[in-house]
C-alpha positions, 0 to 999 in steps of 0.5 A, a space after each residue: 113573672 117567673 115562679 120562684 123555686 120553693 127551695 129558694 123561698 125556704 132558704 131565704 126564709 131560713 136566712 131571714 130567721 137566722 139574721 133576725 135571731 142574730 140581730 136580736 142577740 146582737 141588740 141584746 148583747 149591745 144593750 145589756 151593759 147600758 147603765 141604770 139611770 132611774 130608780 134606786 140601787 142599794 150600794 154597800 159602803 154608803 152612809 146616806 142616800 146619794 142622788 145621780 141626776 142626768 141631763 139629756 146627754 147623760 151627763 151626771 151631777 152627783 149630790 151627797 152629804 158626805 165626801 166619801 159618799 160623793 166619791 163612792 158614787 162617782 166611782 160607781 157612775 164611772 164604772 157604769 159608763 166606762 168600766 171597760 175603759 177603766 179596766 184597760 187603763 189599769 192593765 196598761 199602767 200595770 204592764 198587764 195587757 197581755 192578760 187580755 190581748 195575748 202575746 202581741 202585747 208582751 213587748 208593751 208590758 215589758 217596757 211599762 214594767 221596766 219603767 215601773 209606773 205601778 211601782 211608782 204609784 204604789 210608793 206614792 200612796 204612802 205620801 198622800 194625805 189621810 183625806 185623799 187616801 179616804 177619797 181614793 178608797 171610797 172611789 174604789 168601793 164604788 167601782 167594786 160595788 159595780 164589779 160585784 153586781 155585774 158579770 163581764 157581759 153586763 159591763 161592756 160589749 167589748 167583754 162579750 166580743 173578747 169572750 167570743 175569742 176565748 177569753 175567760 176573764 173576771 175583773 179583779 177589785 179596783 184599788 187606790 193604786 189603780 187610780 194613781 197609776 193613771 197619773 203616771 200614764 199622763 206624766 209619760 205622755 205630757 211630762 218629758 221629752 225623752 223621745 225627742 232626746 233620743 231622736 236628737 242623739 241619733 240624728 247628731 250621731 249620723 250628721 253631727 251637732 251643727 246639722 242636727 241644730 238646723 232641725 231644732 231652730 230657736 224660738 222666735 220670741 220677737 215674733 211669738 210672745 211667751 206666756 209670761 212676758 217679764 220676771 225672773 228669779 230674785 232671792 229664790 223667788 219668782 219676781 214678776 217685776 224683775 225684768 222683761 223677756 230678753 229675746 230668744 231662749 238659750 239654743 240647743 246645748 246652752 241652757 243654764 248649767 251647760 255652758 261650761 265644758 266638762 270632762 268626759 270619760 276620755 278626758 276630752 272637753 265636750 264644750 262646744 261639741 253640742 254632745 252634752 259631755 259625750 265624745 263623738 265616739 261614745 255617742 256613736 257606740 251607743 247608737 244601738 242602745 238608743 235605737 232600742 230605746 226608740 223602738 220601745 217607745 213605739 210599743 206604749 199605747 197612745 193613751 193620751 196621744 203620741 208625738 208631742 208638739 210635732 204631732 199636735 199633742 198639747 192644748 189651748 187655754 186662755 183667760 180674759 179679764 172683765 176689763 176686756 169682755 162685754 160682760 165685765 166679768 172674766 172668761 176662761 177657755 180650754 181645749 186639750 189636744 190629745 188622741 182622738 178616740 171613742 170614748 173620749 179621754 175625758 168624762 163630764 161630771 158634777 160633784 156637789 155636797 148638798 151643804 158645802 162646809 169644811 166637812 164636805 167642801 166639794 161643789 165642782 163640775 167639769 171634766 174627769 178621767 174615768 178611773 180617778 176621783 175628782 174633777 181634773 178641769 172645770 170650775 167650782 162656785 168661786 173659780 175656774 181653771 184649765 191646763 195646757 202642756 208646758 212641755 216640761 223637761 222632767 226626763 233625762 237620758 243617761 248612757 251607762 257604761 256597764 260591767 256585768 250588773 254594775 255601772 261605772 261611776 267615776 273610776 269605780 263600779 256600782 251595782 245595779 238594782 236587779 229585779 224580775 217581773 212575771 208577765 202572764 200571757 193569755 193562752 200561755 200556762 207559764 208566765 214569762 219572766 223579764 229582768 229589770 235593771 236600774 242604775 242610780 239614774 233610773 231603769 235601763 230602757 235599752 234592756 227591753 231589747 232582748 239583744 241588748 240585755 246582755 250589754 256589759 256582760 263582757 266587761 267595759 267597752 267603748 274602746 276601739 275594736 269593740 262591737 258598736 254599742 257593746 257596753 252602753 245602756 240607756 237609763 231614764 231619770 224621770 221626776 214622776 218615778 219619785 213619789 209626789 202629791 199630785 192627787 192631793 193637789 187635784 182635790 185641793 184645786 177642786 175646793 180652792 176659793 181664790 188665787 192664793 188657795 189655787 197656788 197653794 194647791 198647785 204647790 202640791 202638784 208634782 207631775 205632769 207639770 202643766 200650765 195652769 190658767 185661772 179665772 174667778 168670780 171675783 174678777 181675777 185671772 192668773 197663771 201658774 206653772 207647777 210641777 217638779 222640774 230638775 235642777 241640772 248640773 252640767 248638760 242641757 238635757 237635750 241629749 243623753 249625758 254620761 252616766 258615769 260623770 257625777 257632774 251631770 247628775 241632777 241637783 234637786 228640783 226648781 223650788 216652787 216659789 221660783 216657778 213663773 206665775 202672774 196675777 191680773 196682768 196689765 194686758 188683760 189676758 193670759 194665753 197658753 198654747 204650749 209656747 215658751 213659758 218665759 224668755 231667756 232672762 229666766 235662769 233655769 231650764 223649764 222645758 223643751 220642744 215648745 210649740 213655736 207659737 203659731 197657735 198662741 200668737 193667733 189667739 193673742 192677736 184675735 183676743 187683742 183685736 176683739 175688744 170687748 170680747 163677748 162670750 159668743 166671740 170667745 166661743 168662736 176662738 176654738 174654731 179658728 182654722 188659720 194656718 198661720 205658718 203658711 204665711 212664711 212658706 207660701 210666698 216661696 211656693 208661689 215665687 219659684 218657677 214651675 214649667 209644667 202647666 199641670 203642676 202650675 194648676 196646683 200652684 195657682 190655688 195658693 194665689 189669694 189664699 187667706 191661709 184658712 183651712 176650712 173643709 172646702 178649701 182647695 188651697 189648704 189641701 194643696 198646701 198640706 200635700 205639698 208640704 208633706 212631699 217637701 219634707 220627704 224630698 228634702 229630708 228622707 235622704 239624709 235622716 236616720 231611717 226611723 227619724 224621718 220628718 213627720 210634719 207638724 209644729 217644729 217642721 214648719 219652723 225648720 222649713 221656714 228657716 231653711 227657705 231663707 238659705 237657698 243653698 243650705 246642704 239640706 236642700 241637696 238630694 244626697 242620692 243624686 250626683 248633682 247638687 240641688 238647691 231650694 228651688 229644685 226641691 220646691 219644684 220636685 215637691 209640687 210635682 209629686 204633690 200634683 200626682 198625689 192630690 190627683 190620686 187622692 181626689 181629682 185631676 181637676 183642681 175644682 174637685 179639691 177640698 181639704 175636708 175630702 182628705 182631712 177627716 176624723 174617725 173616732 176609734 175604740 182604743 182597743 178593738 176599734 183597730 182590730 181589723 175585723 170590719 163588723 167589730 170596727 163598724 160596731 165600735 167606731 164613729 166617723 169619718 167626718 170632714 173637719 177643718 183645721 190642722 197641725 199647729 192651728 188653734 182648731 188643732 186637728 193634727 195628722 201624722 206622716 201616713 196621710 191626712 186623717 186626724 190623729 190628735 185633736 181637741 178632746 173637749 172644749 170648755 168656756 166658763 163665763 163668770 158673768 153668769 156661771 150657768 151660761 158657761 158651755 162645754 162639749 166632749 169629743 164623743 159623749 159620756 157613755 163608753 157603751 157602743 150604740 148607747 144614745 150618749 156614746 157619740 151624742 156630742 160628736 156632731 156638735 164637736 165637729 161643728 164647733 158648737 157647745 152644750 149648756 154647762 149647768 152648774 147650780 142646783 136650779 140649772 141642773 134641775 131644769 135640765 134633769 131627765 133621769 134620777 138614780 138614787 144610790 142608797 146604803 145596803 144593810 
């Protein structure tokens, strides 16, 4: 054996020492922010001791004698586990990300400042009830007790990593407005369709209203049931017995209030044009402003997820009556489909008054948002509830014709509101200044584009000979910018004891409008649509309207008493999965861009076929991976003649496929790759550059409909001299898919499986995409092969840049009213936001496998699961 040189041994020894020291430092830095979970801590502001009991997964149940103490403790516990997440959230909603992350975030901050999320939250504080104000202040006191007792390095490893890049930062105190502003972020992601409105406008401007309509097919209510099957408005109130669902809802441009033509700025009727009161020339001239608004949308962080129903943002929720269960008692399930991330968007918590009374009415457990007091989804001792997105249309875009800082209103000009905002940027001594202009409809979104801030400086335009778009800006009217009482509603829901009180709480809920599903201990199930939704004048709200024409202004909001609801439906269940709320007999427009019903009908059919439904069978509903939409597409893929035997190998994987998308399915992999390529070869040549088909719910419906029209112009490739048909595009897509799937996995179809390309990685929402591999290794978890897909009950959705999951179930919850402690739940990651803490990702393996944890609620069940006890005591 050769002798090793002494210098090399010495070098190796030194390297080992350096690595050991570095490893020790890393371990210390990572572990330093882990929360104290046992013993006692003294907290200013408490009136009496509070117990924080944690189970083996670190899930806290908090016990107090006073509601202010309860919420102060919740604030402290949230901060212990997730302060960095809370701090980033408030920087997002205030338009202050540049202070943490530098100049790269200036565009994001400018857009959020233009929208005015924090300004709206500040105004909302004044309309809340005194008790809600006290609870918000108590929560803030708990967060601040944590902040004042800990340096940034004690709060999160992310602060230590940012400090290595030169950040010198001390968090400021938490405020009630910081909590309320998160509601505005929720509303932005869940309460409107302004991004789709812009997309429709750009597609319409390029291709015309008729061609655009092909890409927004009507809902098929003869095949997919709405949430509420009957009822309409009678004498100002929703009457469930007033009528059955009458087929499909009104198609694009013909919602109530938009069927009558109106005069446009040119005096030409837009009736039948599909342009909501604009002439084609006006829409064409506004394209630059619309493109600017579309670009700005992409700058906002996907705090809850991005993309609406097409990309998988949504949820499943259902309640089954005891008449249909093995236990004779109701079951309620909920799994919101939001961005996949670590930590998960939700955090589990129990909030318990030791003695429940009018003075201290809280005994509730479920899922909370870090940064907000209370429980968002869960149950108390009497009733349970869940949310799904109703895809409300609470946003409208208006084209404003400008002259300087005035906007045209009829034949006159009205001054815009103008304000300046200063954006402090990390590393820059002088703040940057932006100007925000607001019309009578709302903020001018297109002003975020530096080139369009000068719109209108040369006078009114739109006439021939003017530069395209000069003189037009895009304004946003949005219900969430009007102060509301949604925070009051959340506390009222947490304490409601029956369906009447639940509806009274929902009456206060202004936004984001959501489908609310209900089940209670007494055996009742129900549904309520809450929220502030606009009553439109003319126009459908599907396309931008002329801001100068008052006929297109909102006329107020739909009264709460007129919104759909039901209690104990005769069918024995309620299913909401983002499908149409109610049929065309309903007189008002509620939403837009609903899911086309693949998920909801799968749930309806499975619940209908499984009678009685056991809790174990109900648990399996969450994992249903049926690609139901494939039933309408696969027959065409199998029928078309394919001459190339290499491509036919792929085609043959679909023979006998049961449409399940398990991780081992070769057919699910082949179908998904083919469909992605079919969208590219069919639509990329004709759609605007930034509006390509991105897959998902609506596009399955588009393709299924076009497959019945083999000579539709969409099948023609505009880049070639010949006229292609449907079968040409199907063969072209499968040929390209054969190349793609070979590159992705294997030349041999026996090596194909859905789980090899369909995987989920939980990424830290800030530094998890830094591009620094050691940091990403430290913070991120995965990848994991997963089943399901877009528009599937197990909604593991992906975008148009691959098959990695972008949005999925952020949590799952099943409440069993036969024995409430037999309920079950699971989070996407874990309670903790601290990397490498045992509770950082301890629920992820269960979540991937479709399994659950016990959901302890009563004090004996919580005690039986106790692993840690922290007592918070008053200081002084």
